[in-house]
Backbone atoms as SQL, in Angstrom:
CREATE TABLE atoms (id INTEGER PRIMARY KEY, chain TEXT, resi INTEGER, resn TEXT, atom TEXT, x REAL, y REAL, z REAL);
INSERT INTO atoms VALUES
  (1, 'A', 1, 'MET', 'N', 8.341, -17.101, 2.265),
  (2, 'A', 1, 'MET', 'CA', 8.271, -15.985, 3.430),
  (3, 'A', 1, 'MET', 'C', 9.197, -14.963, 2.996),
  (4, 'A', 2, 'GLU', 'N', 10.285, -15.031, 2.661),
  (5, 'A', 2, 'GLU', 'CA', 10.898, -14.041, 1.318),
  (6, 'A', 2, 'GLU', 'C', 10.205, -12.935, 1.338),
  (7, 'A', 3, 'ILE', 'N', 9.049, -13.413, 0.561),
  (8, 'A', 3, 'ILE', 'CA', 8.085, -12.408, -0.437),
  (9, 'A', 3, 'ILE', 'C', 7.797, -11.583, 0.840),
  (10, 'A', 4, 'LEU', 'N', 7.783, -11.303, 2.255),
  (11, 'A', 4, 'LEU', 'CA', 7.207, -10.516, 2.651),
  (12, 'A', 4, 'LEU', 'C', 8.698, -9.379, 2.713),
  (13, 'A', 5, 'LEU', 'N', 9.282, -9.857, 2.643),
  (14, 'A', 5, 'LEU', 'CA', 10.946, -8.769, 2.745),
  (15, 'A', 5, 'LEU', 'C', 10.997, -7.988, 1.315),
  (16, 'A', 6, 'ILE', 'N', 10.919, -8.736, 0.358),
  (17, 'A', 6, 'ILE', 'CA', 10.830, -8.216, -1.032),
  (18, 'A', 6, 'ILE', 'C', 9.802, -7.204, -0.803),
  (19, 'A', 7, 'GLY', 'N', 8.959, -7.573, -0.813),
  (20, 'A', 7, 'GLY', 'CA', 7.229, -6.485, -0.884),
  (21, 'A', 7, 'GLY', 'C', 7.695, -5.263, -0.020),
  (22, 'A', 8, 'ALA', 'N', 8.080, -5.861, 0.944),
  (23, 'A', 8, 'ALA', 'CA', 8.524, -4.808, 1.836),
  (24, 'A', 8, 'ALA', 'C', 9.556, -3.369, 1.624),
  (25, 'A', 9, 'VAL', 'N', 10.254, -4.091, 0.605),
  (26, 'A', 9, 'VAL', 'CA', 11.811, -3.318, 0.282),
  (27, 'A', 9, 'VAL', 'C', 10.892, -2.240, -0.953),
  (28, 'A', 10, 'ILE', 'N', 10.151, -3.168, -1.165),
  (29, 'A', 10, 'ILE', 'CA', 8.929, -2.224, -2.756),
  (30, 'A', 10, 'ILE', 'C', 8.671, -1.289, -2.045),
  (31, 'A', 11, 'MET', 'N', 7.434, -1.642, -0.938),
  (32, 'A', 11, 'MET', 'CA', 6.540, -0.335, -0.205),
  (33, 'A', 11, 'MET', 'C', 7.781, 0.344, 0.315),
  (34, 'A', 12, 'ILE', 'N', 8.570, 0.268, 0.770),
  (35, 'A', 12, 'ILE', 'CA', 9.864, 1.287, 1.315),
  (36, 'A', 12, 'ILE', 'C', 10.269, 2.526, 0.411),
  (37, 'A', 13, 'PHE', 'N', 10.623, 1.802, -0.925),
  (38, 'A', 13, 'PHE', 'CA', 10.880, 2.726, -2.154),
  (39, 'A', 13, 'PHE', 'C', 9.575, 2.967, -2.559),
  (40, 'A', 14, 'ALA', 'N', 8.359, 3.157, -2.331),
  (41, 'A', 14, 'ALA', 'CA', 7.118, 3.614, -2.902),
  (42, 'A', 14, 'ALA', 'C', 7.327, 5.072, -1.932),
  (43, 'A', 15, 'VAL', 'N', 7.904, 4.452, -0.517),
  (44, 'A', 15, 'VAL', 'CA', 7.440, 5.623, 0.494),
  (45, 'A', 15, 'VAL', 'C', 8.476, 6.777, -0.012),
  (46, 'A', 16, 'LEU', 'N', 9.414, 6.256, 0.054),
  (47, 'A', 16, 'LEU', 'CA', 10.666, 7.255, -0.842),
  (48, 'A', 16, 'LEU', 'C', 10.292, 8.182, -1.830),
  (49, 'A', 17, 'ALA', 'N', 9.546, 7.476, -3.092),
  (50, 'A', 17, 'ALA', 'CA', 9.358, 8.219, -4.567),
  (51, 'A', 17, 'ALA', 'C', 8.289, 8.771, -3.384),
  (52, 'A', 18, 'SER', 'N', 6.906, 8.757, -3.392),
  (53, 'A', 18, 'SER', 'CA', 5.757, 9.577, -2.784),
  (54, 'A', 18, 'SER', 'C', 6.509, 10.819, -2.125),
  (55, 'A', 19, 'ALA', 'N', 7.433, 10.740, -0.698),
  (56, 'A', 19, 'ALA', 'CA', 7.776, 12.171, -0.302),
  (57, 'A', 19, 'ALA', 'C', 9.162, 12.638, -1.219),
  (58, 'A', 20, 'TRP', 'N', 9.250, 12.296, -2.028),
  (59, 'A', 20, 'TRP', 'CA', 10.235, 13.252, -3.099),
  (60, 'A', 20, 'TRP', 'C', 9.002, 13.779, -4.075),
  (61, 'A', 21, 'LEU', 'N', 7.859, 13.011, -3.859),
  (62, 'A', 21, 'LEU', 'CA', 7.153, 13.937, -5.144),
  (63, 'A', 21, 'LEU', 'C', 6.242, 14.646, -4.471),
  (64, 'A', 22, 'MET', 'N', 5.626, 14.173, -3.146),
  (65, 'A', 22, 'MET', 'CA', 5.228, 15.959, -2.415),
  (66, 'A', 22, 'MET', 'C', 5.979, 16.666, -1.830),
  (67, 'A', 23, 'THR', 'N', 7.480, 16.261, -1.808),
  (68, 'A', 23, 'THR', 'CA', 8.212, 17.323, -1.236),
  (69, 'A', 23, 'THR', 'C', 8.522, 18.191, -2.755),
  (70, 'A', 24, 'PHE', 'N', 8.546, 17.854, -3.692),
  (71, 'A', 24, 'PHE', 'CA', 8.940, 18.757, -5.016),
  (72, 'A', 24, 'PHE', 'C', 7.794, 19.507, -5.394),
  (73, 'A', 25, 'ALA', 'N', 6.381, 19.175, -5.105),
  (74, 'A', 25, 'ALA', 'CA', 4.830, 19.446, -5.608),
  (75, 'A', 25, 'ALA', 'C', 4.923, 20.921, -4.687),
  (76, 'A', 26, 'LYS', 'N', 5.284, 20.574, -3.628),
  (77, 'A', 26, 'LYS', 'CA', 5.161, 21.720, -2.405),
  (78, 'A', 26, 'LYS', 'C', 6.450, 22.473, -2.370),
  (79, 'A', 27, 'TRP', 'N', 7.370, 22.552, -2.705),
  (80, 'A', 27, 'TRP', 'CA', 8.796, 23.013, -2.493),
  (81, 'A', 27, 'TRP', 'C', 9.174, 24.091, -3.964),
  (82, 'A', 28, 'PHE', 'N', 9.012, 23.008, -4.896),
  (83, 'A', 28, 'PHE', 'CA', 9.238, 23.832, -5.981),
  (84, 'A', 28, 'PHE', 'C', 7.936, 23.745, -7.178),
  (85, 'A', 29, 'PRO', 'N', 6.805, 24.385, -6.713),
  (86, 'A', 29, 'PRO', 'CA', 5.937, 24.412, -7.730),
  (87, 'A', 29, 'PRO', 'C', 6.096, 24.569, -9.245),
  (88, 'A', 30, 'ILE', 'N', 5.849, 24.168, -9.845),
  (89, 'A', 30, 'ILE', 'CA', 6.342, 24.564, -11.618),
  (90, 'A', 30, 'ILE', 'C', 4.759, 25.116, -11.997),
  (91, 'A', 31, 'GLN', 'N', 4.692, 26.663, -12.193),
  (92, 'A', 31, 'GLN', 'CA', 3.470, 27.352, -12.640),
  (93, 'A', 31, 'GLN', 'C', 3.206, 26.541, -14.192),
  (94, 'A', 32, 'GLY', 'N', 1.593, 26.189, -14.384),
  (95, 'A', 32, 'GLY', 'CA', 0.891, 25.509, -15.206),
  (96, 'A', 32, 'GLY', 'C', 0.994, 23.679, -15.024),
  (97, 'A', 33, 'ILE', 'N', 2.191, 23.537, -14.151),
  (98, 'A', 33, 'ILE', 'CA', 1.929, 21.736, -14.224),
  (99, 'A', 33, 'ILE', 'C', 1.359, 21.945, -12.954),
  (100, 'A', 34, 'ASP', 'N', 1.871, 22.702, -11.481),
  (101, 'A', 34, 'ASP', 'CA', 1.432, 22.323, -10.417),
  (102, 'A', 34, 'ASP', 'C', -0.391, 22.244, -10.244),
  (103, 'A', 35, 'GLY', 'N', -0.805, 21.243, -9.767),
  (104, 'A', 35, 'GLY', 'CA', -2.332, 21.032, -9.807),
  (105, 'A', 35, 'GLY', 'C', -2.898, 20.288, -11.092),
  (106, 'A', 36, 'VAL', 'N', -1.964, 19.852, -12.044),
  (107, 'A', 36, 'VAL', 'CA', -2.407, 19.493, -13.480),
  (108, 'A', 36, 'VAL', 'C', -2.225, 18.041, -13.101),
  (109, 'A', 37, 'PHE', 'N', -1.021, 17.427, -13.001),
  (110, 'A', 37, 'PHE', 'CA', -0.546, 15.946, -12.210),
  (111, 'A', 37, 'PHE', 'C', -1.470, 15.657, -10.884),
  (112, 'A', 38, 'LEU', 'N', -0.444, 16.337, -9.736),
  (113, 'A', 38, 'LEU', 'CA', -1.243, 15.749, -8.297),
  (114, 'A', 38, 'LEU', 'C', -2.130, 16.368, -8.317),
  (115, 'A', 39, 'LYS', 'N', -3.279, 15.823, -8.288),
  (116, 'A', 39, 'LYS', 'CA', -4.722, 17.400, -8.044),
  (117, 'A', 39, 'LYS', 'C', -5.005, 16.673, -6.175),
  (118, 'A', 40, 'ASP', 'N', -4.828, 15.967, -5.772),
  (119, 'A', 40, 'ASP', 'CA', -4.921, 15.753, -4.413),
  (120, 'A', 40, 'ASP', 'C', -3.736, 15.482, -3.197),
  (121, 'A', 41, 'TYR', 'N', -3.542, 16.316, -2.952),
  (122, 'A', 41, 'TYR', 'CA', -2.132, 16.378, -1.876),
  (123, 'A', 41, 'TYR', 'C', -2.279, 15.534, -0.689),
  (124, 'A', 42, 'LYS', 'N', -3.349, 15.944, 0.029),
  (125, 'A', 42, 'LYS', 'CA', -3.810, 14.899, 1.163),
  (126, 'A', 42, 'LYS', 'C', -3.814, 13.443, 1.061),
  (127, 'A', 43, 'THR', 'N', -4.594, 13.157, -0.504),
  (128, 'A', 43, 'THR', 'CA', -4.925, 11.857, -0.685),
  (129, 'A', 43, 'THR', 'C', -3.432, 10.865, -0.780),
  (130, 'A', 44, 'LEU', 'N', -2.183, 11.769, -1.312),
  (131, 'A', 44, 'LEU', 'CA', -1.045, 11.113, -1.461),
  (132, 'A', 44, 'LEU', 'C', -0.543, 11.098, -0.111),
  (133, 'A', 45, 'ILE', 'N', -0.370, 11.829, 0.705),
  (134, 'A', 45, 'ILE', 'CA', -0.050, 11.318, 2.229),
  (135, 'A', 45, 'ILE', 'C', -0.767, 10.812, 2.685),
  (136, 'A', 46, 'ARG', 'N', -1.972, 10.354, 1.882),
  (137, 'A', 46, 'ARG', 'CA', -2.726, 9.061, 2.438),
  (138, 'A', 46, 'ARG', 'C', -2.230, 7.973, 2.293),
  (139, 'A', 47, 'ALA', 'N', -1.301, 8.240, 1.122),
  (140, 'A', 47, 'ALA', 'CA', -0.706, 6.517, 0.403),
  (141, 'A', 47, 'ALA', 'C', 0.306, 6.419, 1.041),
  (142, 'A', 48, 'HIS', 'N', 0.977, 7.412, 1.501),
  (143, 'A', 48, 'HIS', 'CA', 2.511, 7.279, 2.299),
  (144, 'A', 48, 'HIS', 'C', 2.568, 6.722, 3.300),
  (145, 'A', 49, 'VAL', 'N', 1.458, 7.290, 3.888),
  (146, 'A', 49, 'VAL', 'CA', 1.251, 6.573, 5.488),
  (147, 'A', 49, 'VAL', 'C', 0.891, 5.119, 4.908),
  (148, 'A', 50, 'ASP', 'N', -0.028, 5.190, 4.314),
  (149, 'A', 50, 'ASP', 'CA', -0.516, 3.476, 3.996),
  (150, 'A', 50, 'ASP', 'C', 0.757, 2.570, 3.815),
  (151, 'A', 51, 'PHE', 'N', 1.602, 2.976, 2.716),
  (152, 'A', 51, 'PHE', 'CA', 2.749, 2.220, 2.439),
  (153, 'A', 51, 'PHE', 'C', 3.484, 2.340, 3.564),
  (154, 'A', 52, 'VAL', 'N', 4.071, 3.139, 4.047),
  (155, 'A', 52, 'VAL', 'CA', 4.774, 2.711, 5.483),
  (156, 'A', 52, 'VAL', 'C', 4.282, 1.930, 6.839),
  (157, 'A', 53, 'LEU', 'N', 2.869, 1.775, 7.046),
  (158, 'A', 53, 'LEU', 'CA', 2.349, 0.978, 7.837),
  (159, 'A', 53, 'LEU', 'C', 2.239, -0.455, 7.351),
  (160, 'A', 54, 'MET', 'N', 2.164, -0.935, 5.761),
  (161, 'A', 54, 'MET', 'CA', 1.647, -2.081, 5.349),
  (162, 'A', 54, 'MET', 'C', 3.058, -2.390, 4.773),
  (163, 'A', 55, 'ALA', 'N', 4.585, -1.811, 4.818),
  (164, 'A', 55, 'ALA', 'CA', 6.235, -2.151, 4.853),
  (165, 'A', 55, 'ALA', 'C', 6.237, -2.466, 6.578),
  (166, 'A', 56, 'LEU', 'N', 5.519, -2.505, 7.121),
  (167, 'A', 56, 'LEU', 'CA', 6.145, -2.554, 8.476),
  (168, 'A', 56, 'LEU', 'C', 5.341, -3.536, 9.201),
  (169, 'A', 57, 'PHE', 'N', 4.336, -3.897, 8.523),
  (170, 'A', 57, 'PHE', 'CA', 3.558, -5.396, 8.766),
  (171, 'A', 57, 'PHE', 'C', 4.289, -6.250, 8.256),
  (172, 'A', 58, 'CYS', 'N', 4.855, -6.051, 6.720),
  (173, 'A', 58, 'CYS', 'CA', 5.238, -7.415, 6.114),
  (174, 'A', 58, 'CYS', 'C', 6.632, -7.631, 6.903),
  (175, 'A', 59, 'LEU', 'N', 7.268, -6.860, 7.675),
  (176, 'A', 59, 'LEU', 'CA', 8.527, -6.867, 8.437),
  (177, 'A', 59, 'LEU', 'C', 8.461, -7.179, 9.634),
  (178, 'A', 60, 'ALA', 'N', 7.190, -6.975, 10.293),
  (179, 'A', 60, 'ALA', 'CA', 7.131, -7.540, 11.345),
  (180, 'A', 60, 'ALA', 'C', 6.661, -8.918, 11.229),
  (181, 'A', 61, 'PHE', 'N', 5.863, -9.267, 10.587),
  (182, 'A', 61, 'PHE', 'CA', 5.256, -10.529, 10.063),
  (183, 'A', 61, 'PHE', 'C', 6.529, -11.608, 9.806),
  (184, 'A', 62, 'TYR', 'N', 7.309, -11.334, 8.890),
  (185, 'A', 62, 'TYR', 'CA', 8.827, -11.861, 8.819),
  (186, 'A', 62, 'TYR', 'C', 9.678, -12.125, 10.033),
  (187, 'A', 63, 'ALA', 'N', 9.843, -11.107, 11.166),
  (188, 'A', 63, 'ALA', 'CA', 10.351, -11.015, 11.860),
  (189, 'A', 63, 'ALA', 'C', 10.275, -12.128, 13.269),
  (190, 'A', 64, 'ILE', 'N', 8.853, -12.167, 13.409),
  (191, 'A', 64, 'ILE', 'CA', 7.974, -12.970, 14.110),
  (192, 'A', 64, 'ILE', 'C', 8.960, -14.402, 14.172),
  (193, 'A', 65, 'LYS', 'N', 9.170, -14.911, 12.942),
  (194, 'A', 65, 'LYS', 'CA', 10.170, -16.175, 12.653),
  (195, 'A', 65, 'LYS', 'C', 8.910, -17.334, 12.624),
  (196, 'A', 66, 'ILE', 'N', 7.528, -17.142, 12.695),
  (197, 'A', 66, 'ILE', 'CA', 6.644, -17.967, 12.586),
  (198, 'A', 66, 'ILE', 'C', 6.571, -18.883, 11.093),
  (199, 'A', 67, 'PRO', 'N', 6.125, -19.427, 10.936),
  (200, 'A', 67, 'PRO', 'CA', 6.195, -19.940, 9.874),
  (201, 'A', 67, 'PRO', 'C', 4.561, -19.979, 9.209),
  (202, 'A', 68, 'LEU', 'N', 4.505, -19.246, 8.216),
  (203, 'A', 68, 'LEU', 'CA', 3.568, -18.500, 8.070),
  (204, 'A', 68, 'LEU', 'C', 3.523, -19.220, 6.406),
  (205, 'A', 69, 'PRO', 'N', 1.933, -19.469, 5.905),
  (206, 'A', 69, 'PRO', 'CA', 1.792, -20.452, 4.566),
  (207, 'A', 69, 'PRO', 'C', 2.025, -19.036, 3.716),
  (208, 'A', 70, 'ILE', 'N', 2.482, -19.660, 2.721),
  (209, 'A', 70, 'ILE', 'CA', 2.883, -18.658, 1.478),
  (210, 'A', 70, 'ILE', 'C', 2.171, -17.661, 1.181),
  (211, 'A', 71, 'LEU', 'N', 1.299, -18.488, 0.399),
  (212, 'A', 71, 'LEU', 'CA', 0.244, -17.759, -0.471),
  (213, 'A', 71, 'LEU', 'C', -0.412, -16.955, 0.796),
  (214, 'A', 72, 'ALA', 'N', -0.506, -16.371, 1.804),
  (215, 'A', 72, 'ALA', 'CA', -1.020, -15.725, 2.942),
  (216, 'A', 72, 'ALA', 'C', -0.059, -14.684, 2.993),
  (217, 'A', 73, 'CYS', 'N', 0.978, -14.881, 2.505),
  (218, 'A', 73, 'CYS', 'CA', 2.450, -13.648, 2.599),
  (219, 'A', 73, 'CYS', 'C', 1.696, -13.014, 1.188),
  (220, 'A', 74, 'TRP', 'N', 1.926, -13.713, 0.115),
  (221, 'A', 74, 'TRP', 'CA', 1.540, -13.260, -0.859),
  (222, 'A', 74, 'TRP', 'C', 0.638, -12.216, -1.103),
  (223, 'A', 75, 'CYS', 'N', -0.660, -12.609, -0.036),
  (224, 'A', 75, 'CYS', 'CA', -1.453, -11.656, -0.087),
  (225, 'A', 75, 'CYS', 'C', -1.525, -10.507, 0.612),
  (226, 'A', 76, 'VAL', 'N', -0.874, -11.000, 1.616),
  (227, 'A', 76, 'VAL', 'CA', -0.588, -9.649, 2.493),
  (228, 'A', 76, 'VAL', 'C', 0.661, -8.502, 1.264),
  (229, 'A', 77, 'VAL', 'N', 1.429, -9.088, 0.748),
  (230, 'A', 77, 'VAL', 'CA', 2.391, -8.042, -0.120),
  (231, 'A', 77, 'VAL', 'C', 1.130, -7.741, -1.423),
  (232, 'A', 78, 'ILE', 'N', 0.745, -8.217, -1.945),
  (233, 'A', 78, 'ILE', 'CA', -0.091, -7.824, -3.128),
  (234, 'A', 78, 'ILE', 'C', -1.018, -6.550, -2.111),
  (235, 'A', 79, 'GLY', 'N', -1.806, -6.887, -1.095),
  (236, 'A', 79, 'GLY', 'CA', -2.518, -5.762, -0.607),
  (237, 'A', 79, 'GLY', 'C', -1.878, -4.992, 0.185),
  (238, 'A', 80, 'GLY', 'N', -0.755, -4.894, 0.129),
  (239, 'A', 80, 'GLY', 'CA', -0.155, -3.985, 0.828),
  (240, 'A', 80, 'GLY', 'C', 0.653, -3.163, -0.683),
  (241, 'A', 81, 'MET', 'N', 0.911, -3.346, -1.330),
  (242, 'A', 81, 'MET', 'CA', 0.721, -2.734, -2.564),
  (243, 'A', 81, 'MET', 'C', -0.304, -1.895, -3.078),
  (244, 'A', 82, 'THR', 'N', -1.211, -2.832, -3.405),
  (245, 'A', 82, 'THR', 'CA', -2.393, -2.267, -4.122),
  (246, 'A', 82, 'THR', 'C', -3.855, -1.412, -2.933),
  (247, 'A', 83, 'ASN', 'N', -3.653, -1.520, -1.871),
  (248, 'A', 83, 'ASN', 'CA', -4.555, -1.166, -0.906),
  (249, 'A', 83, 'ASN', 'C', -3.916, 0.406, -1.155),
  (250, 'A', 84, 'PRO', 'N', -2.604, 0.797, -0.401),
  (251, 'A', 84, 'PRO', 'CA', -1.559, 2.346, -1.038),
  (252, 'A', 84, 'PRO', 'C', -2.373, 2.803, -2.892),
  (253, 'A', 85, 'GLY', 'N', -1.980, 2.126, -3.316),
  (254, 'A', 85, 'GLY', 'CA', -1.817, 1.759, -5.130),
  (255, 'A', 85, 'GLY', 'C', -3.672, 3.222, -4.859),
  (256, 'A', 86, 'VAL', 'N', -4.303, 2.670, -4.395),
  (257, 'A', 86, 'VAL', 'CA', -5.744, 3.306, -4.436),
  (258, 'A', 86, 'VAL', 'C', -5.728, 4.544, -3.849),
  (259, 'A', 87, 'PHE', 'N', -5.669, 4.904, -3.299),
  (260, 'A', 87, 'PHE', 'CA', -4.695, 6.129, -2.925),
  (261, 'A', 87, 'PHE', 'C', -4.166, 7.088, -3.755),
  (262, 'A', 88, 'VAL', 'N', -3.256, 6.283, -4.347),
  (263, 'A', 88, 'VAL', 'CA', -2.057, 6.737, -5.256),
  (264, 'A', 88, 'VAL', 'C', -2.911, 7.311, -6.481),
  (265, 'A', 89, 'ILE', 'N', -4.046, 6.297, -7.248),
  (266, 'A', 89, 'ILE', 'CA', -4.620, 6.876, -7.931),
  (267, 'A', 89, 'ILE', 'C', -5.599, 7.550, -7.919),
  (268, 'A', 90, 'ALA', 'N', -6.024, 7.828, -6.725),
  (269, 'A', 90, 'ALA', 'CA', -7.718, 8.896, -6.363),
  (270, 'A', 90, 'ALA', 'C', -6.760, 10.152, -6.122),
  (271, 'A', 91, 'ALA', 'N', -5.194, 10.753, -5.849),
  (272, 'A', 91, 'ALA', 'CA', -4.604, 11.831, -5.674),
  (273, 'A', 91, 'ALA', 'C', -4.376, 12.207, -7.108),
  (274, 'A', 92, 'PHE', 'N', -4.375, 11.505, -8.143),
  (275, 'A', 92, 'PHE', 'CA', -4.468, 11.957, -9.194),
  (276, 'A', 92, 'PHE', 'C', -5.482, 11.787, -10.560),
  (277, 'A', 93, 'ASP', 'N', -6.501, 11.296, -9.736),
  (278, 'A', 93, 'ASP', 'CA', -7.674, 11.360, -10.589),
  (279, 'A', 93, 'ASP', 'C', -8.493, 11.488, -9.508),
  (280, 'A', 94, 'THR', 'N', -9.174, 13.178, -9.513),
  (281, 'A', 94, 'THR', 'CA', -10.150, 13.576, -8.695),
  (282, 'A', 94, 'THR', 'C', -11.720, 12.575, -8.949),
  (283, 'A', 95, 'HIS', 'N', -12.201, 12.076, -10.307),
  (284, 'A', 95, 'HIS', 'CA', -13.207, 11.300, -10.523),
  (285, 'A', 95, 'HIS', 'C', -13.171, 9.990, -10.309),
  (286, 'A', 96, 'PHE', 'N', -11.738, 9.733, -9.297),
  (287, 'A', 96, 'PHE', 'CA', -11.094, 8.056, -8.988),
  (288, 'A', 96, 'PHE', 'C', -12.379, 7.331, -8.400),
  (289, 'A', 97, 'TRP', 'N', -13.812, 7.905, -7.719),
  (290, 'A', 97, 'TRP', 'CA', -14.845, 6.702, -7.266),
  (291, 'A', 97, 'TRP', 'C', -15.871, 6.826, -7.985),
  (292, 'A', 98, 'GLU', 'N', -15.811, 7.560, -9.110),
  (293, 'A', 98, 'GLU', 'CA', -16.823, 7.684, -10.193),
  (294, 'A', 98, 'GLU', 'C', -16.767, 6.584, -11.469),
  (295, 'A', 99, 'LYS', 'N', -15.626, 5.894, -11.041),
  (296, 'A', 99, 'LYS', 'CA', -15.261, 4.609, -12.295),
  (297, 'A', 99, 'LYS', 'C', -15.140, 3.502, -12.018),
  (298, 'A', 100, 'PRO', 'N', -15.998, 2.797, -12.611),
  (299, 'A', 100, 'PRO', 'CA', -16.238, 1.281, -12.403),
  (300, 'A', 100, 'PRO', 'C', -14.952, 0.206, -11.902),
  (301, 'A', 101, 'VAL', 'N', -14.000, 0.926, -13.015),
  (302, 'A', 101, 'VAL', 'CA', -12.925, -0.031, -12.564),
  (303, 'A', 101, 'VAL', 'C', -12.522, 0.118, -11.528),
  (304, 'A', 102, 'TRP', 'N', -12.176, 1.035, -11.091),
  (305, 'A', 102, 'TRP', 'CA', -11.688, 1.599, -9.909),
  (306, 'A', 102, 'TRP', 'C', -12.351, 1.161, -8.994),
  (307, 'A', 103, 'LYS', 'N', -13.241, 0.856, -8.963),
  (308, 'A', 103, 'LYS', 'CA', -14.255, 0.565, -7.794),
  (309, 'A', 103, 'LYS', 'C', -14.117, -0.944, -7.792),
  (310, 'A', 104, 'VAL', 'N', -14.014, -2.040, -8.799),
  (311, 'A', 104, 'VAL', 'CA', -13.836, -3.399, -8.590),
  (312, 'A', 104, 'VAL', 'C', -12.297, -3.484, -8.082),
  (313, 'A', 105, 'TYR', 'N', -11.191, -2.705, -9.199),
  (314, 'A', 105, 'TYR', 'CA', -9.964, -2.966, -8.312),
  (315, 'A', 105, 'TYR', 'C', -10.276, -2.232, -6.598),
  (316, 'A', 106, 'THR', 'N', -10.614, -1.769, -5.951),
  (317, 'A', 106, 'THR', 'CA', -10.318, -1.179, -4.908),
  (318, 'A', 106, 'THR', 'C', -11.200, -2.719, -4.086),
  (319, 'A', 107, 'ALA', 'N', -12.262, -3.016, -4.560),
  (320, 'A', 107, 'ALA', 'CA', -12.935, -3.671, -4.085),
  (321, 'A', 107, 'ALA', 'C', -12.224, -5.235, -3.708),
  (322, 'A', 108, 'LEU', 'N', -11.384, -5.856, -4.653),
  (323, 'A', 108, 'LEU', 'CA', -10.348, -6.573, -4.967),
  (324, 'A', 108, 'LEU', 'C', -9.021, -6.478, -3.804),
  (325, 'A', 109, 'SER', 'N', -8.954, -5.419, -3.749),
  (326, 'A', 109, 'SER', 'CA', -8.016, -4.809, -3.146),
  (327, 'A', 109, 'SER', 'C', -7.946, -5.641, -1.848),
  (328, 'A', 110, 'PHE', 'N', -8.705, -4.449, -1.456),
  (329, 'A', 110, 'PHE', 'CA', -9.679, -5.078, 0.089),
  (330, 'A', 110, 'PHE', 'C', -9.364, -6.394, 0.256),
  (331, 'A', 111, 'ALA', 'N', -10.311, -7.316, -0.468),
  (332, 'A', 111, 'ALA', 'CA', -10.701, -8.855, -0.098),
  (333, 'A', 111, 'ALA', 'C', -9.119, -9.524, -0.335),
  (334, 'A', 112, 'ILE', 'N', -8.089, -9.221, -1.488),
  (335, 'A', 112, 'ILE', 'CA', -7.561, -9.684, -1.176),
  (336, 'A', 112, 'ILE', 'C', -6.369, -9.521, 0.134),
  (337, 'A', 113, 'THR', 'N', -6.233, -8.137, 0.856),
  (338, 'A', 113, 'THR', 'CA', -6.066, -7.532, 1.755),
  (339, 'A', 113, 'THR', 'C', -6.300, -8.205, 3.328),
  (340, 'A', 114, 'THR', 'N', -7.475, -8.692, 3.023),
  (341, 'A', 114, 'THR', 'CA', -8.217, -9.080, 4.294),
  (342, 'A', 114, 'THR', 'C', -8.250, -10.323, 4.529),
  (343, 'A', 115, 'ILE', 'N', -7.877, -11.019, 3.217),
  (344, 'A', 115, 'ILE', 'CA', -7.575, -12.521, 3.427),
  (345, 'A', 115, 'ILE', 'C', -6.337, -12.928, 3.408),
  (346, 'A', 116, 'GLY', 'N', -5.299, -11.928, 3.513),
  (347, 'A', 116, 'GLY', 'CA', -3.603, -12.272, 3.951),
  (348, 'A', 116, 'GLY', 'C', -3.928, -12.105, 4.907),
  (349, 'A', 117, 'PHE', 'N', -4.273, -10.906, 5.857),
  (350, 'A', 117, 'PHE', 'CA', -4.220, -10.870, 6.981),
  (351, 'A', 117, 'PHE', 'C', -4.842, -11.693, 8.021),
  (352, 'A', 118, 'VAL', 'N', -5.869, -11.803, 7.455),
  (353, 'A', 118, 'VAL', 'CA', -6.764, -12.864, 8.435),
  (354, 'A', 118, 'VAL', 'C', -6.077, -14.170, 8.648),
  (355, 'A', 119, 'TRP', 'N', -5.957, -14.498, 7.239),
  (356, 'A', 119, 'TRP', 'CA', -4.972, -15.620, 7.505),
  (357, 'A', 119, 'TRP', 'C', -3.855, -15.682, 8.178),
  (358, 'A', 120, 'VAL', 'N', -3.136, -14.514, 8.420),
  (359, 'A', 120, 'VAL', 'CA', -1.558, -14.815, 9.039),
  (360, 'A', 120, 'VAL', 'C', -2.167, -14.040, 10.619),
  (361, 'A', 121, 'GLY', 'N', -2.955, -13.834, 10.697),
  (362, 'A', 121, 'GLY', 'CA', -3.608, -13.549, 12.161),
  (363, 'A', 121, 'GLY', 'C', -4.097, -15.062, 12.447),
  (364, 'A', 122, 'ILE', 'N', -4.629, -15.831, 12.029),
  (365, 'A', 122, 'ILE', 'CA', -5.145, -17.095, 12.459),
  (366, 'A', 122, 'ILE', 'C', -3.704, -17.786, 13.006),
  (367, 'A', 123, 'THR', 'N', -2.710, -18.316, 11.728),
  (368, 'A', 123, 'THR', 'CA', -1.914, -18.477, 11.716),
  (369, 'A', 123, 'THR', 'C', -1.154, -18.345, 13.096),
  (370, 'A', 124, 'ILE', 'N', -0.930, -17.069, 12.766),
  (371, 'A', 124, 'ILE', 'CA', -0.019, -16.508, 14.476),
  (372, 'A', 124, 'ILE', 'C', -0.951, -17.424, 15.777),
  (373, 'A', 125, 'LEU', 'N', -2.276, -17.140, 15.908),
  (374, 'A', 125, 'LEU', 'CA', -2.875, -17.263, 16.656),
  (375, 'A', 125, 'LEU', 'C', -2.858, -18.943, 17.049),
  (376, 'A', 126, 'ALA', 'N', -2.719, -19.566, 16.098),
  (377, 'A', 126, 'ALA', 'CA', -2.827, -21.309, 16.249),
  (378, 'A', 126, 'ALA', 'C', -1.398, -21.282, 16.684),
  (379, 'A', 127, 'TYR', 'N', -0.703, -20.570, 16.612),
  (380, 'A', 127, 'TYR', 'CA', 1.083, -20.832, 17.014),
  (381, 'A', 127, 'TYR', 'C', 1.321, -20.702, 18.590),
  (382, 'A', 128, 'ALA', 'N', 0.770, -19.538, 18.693),
  (383, 'A', 128, 'ALA', 'CA', 0.866, -19.165, 19.956),
  (384, 'A', 128, 'ALA', 'C', -0.576, -20.437, 21.508),
  (385, 'A', 129, 'LEU', 'N', -1.127, -20.491, 20.325),
  (386, 'A', 129, 'LEU', 'CA', -1.978, -21.259, 21.392),
  (387, 'A', 129, 'LEU', 'C', -1.953, -23.121, 21.369);
């Protein structure tokens, strides 16, 4: 279950990185570069919030001290990084949704995340009952 802690720390680092990136993009725009790399500021905010929520889920699942299946924990962590990753990619690529590779990535990410969260949820309910 330690993978939940490791994943949460990585997600917290992603939160910090996105916060710095957004801060510099707004406070210190560089003429000629501003808007070239970061194309959709609002979508990066979505990624930032999603990373925060996923990190908190990982920490909460670890903190309840209910033995969780390791594979379920891995699915939660992988999903916790790849789901916000969808927003990160979309923030830098305005044609994100038109590309088949990103559609497949998004579908796989969503499936892995769903499997992990459902598995953890069922495990918690089984423990509680």
